[in-house]
N, C-alpha and C positions, 0 to 999 in steps of 0.2 A: 504494500500500500504506500503510495507516494506521499500522501498527506496524513500521516499517522499522528493525529493530535492527542496530546495528553490533557485530559479533562477528568475531574473527579477522582484522580489517582490512577486512572486507567487510560491506556492508549486505545485508539479506534480498533486496532487489530486484536487487542485483548477483549474488548467488548464483543467483537464478532465471534471470537473463540468461545465465549461464555453465553452467547445470546440464546441458544436453544435451552440450555440448562436454566437460564434466567426465566424464560417464558414458562418452563415446566416447574419452577419453584424448587429446583434442586441445588441451589447454592447456599452457602452460609450467609448470615445476615450482613456481615461486613462487605462481602462481594456484591450482594444484592444492592446495598446502598451505593457502592461505587459505580455499578452499572447504571443504576437509576440516575445518579448525579450526571454521569457522562451523557446519557440519553437526553436529559433535560437541557444540557448546555451545548451539545454538538448537533446542529441541524442535519448534517449528513447521516449520522448514525441514528438519529431519531426517526428520520424518514425511512431508512432501510429497516430499522427495527420494527416500526409500526407496520410496514408492508409485510415483513417476514412473519410477525405475530398474527396478522390477519390471515395470511395464507395457512399457517399452522392450525389456527382455530377452525378455518374452513375445512381443512382436511380432516380434522378430528370430528367435525360435525356432519360430514357427508360421506358418501360412498366414494372413497378415493379412486376406485377403479373407473369412475365416470368422469374424473377430471381430465381435461384436455391440455396436455403439455406439448410444447414443441418437440419434434422428433429428437433433436440433439439433446435436449434436457432429459427427455424420457430415456434415451439410450444411456446417458451418463448415470442417471439414477439407477437404472437396472444393473449396470456394470458394478456400481458401488455396492448395491444390495447383494449381488452375487458374491462379491469378494468378502463380504461380512459373514456369509453363511459358514457354519462350522463344517469342517471336512468330515465326511462319513467314513 
C-alpha cells in the first residue's frame, strides 16, 4: 500500500489485516478501539471498511450461491477456498 497512514495507533495495512476479525467481533478490546479510531479518522479505510462490512453482512444474510461475482473474482475465491481445504 503506497499511502499506509498511521491513525489511531494502526496503519491502513494493519486495519485491512484485522478488518474481517473486527467485523466478526473476534479481536481484543484494545485492537477493536484502535481499528475503530482508525476507521473514524481515515476516509479511505472507512469507505473500504463500510463497503466490505456491507458485503459480508449481505453474504451472511443471503444464499451466497446466488451472488453474482465477476469471473476473475469468483475464480480467485474458488482457488483460495480450495487451497484452504485440508488434505484427505
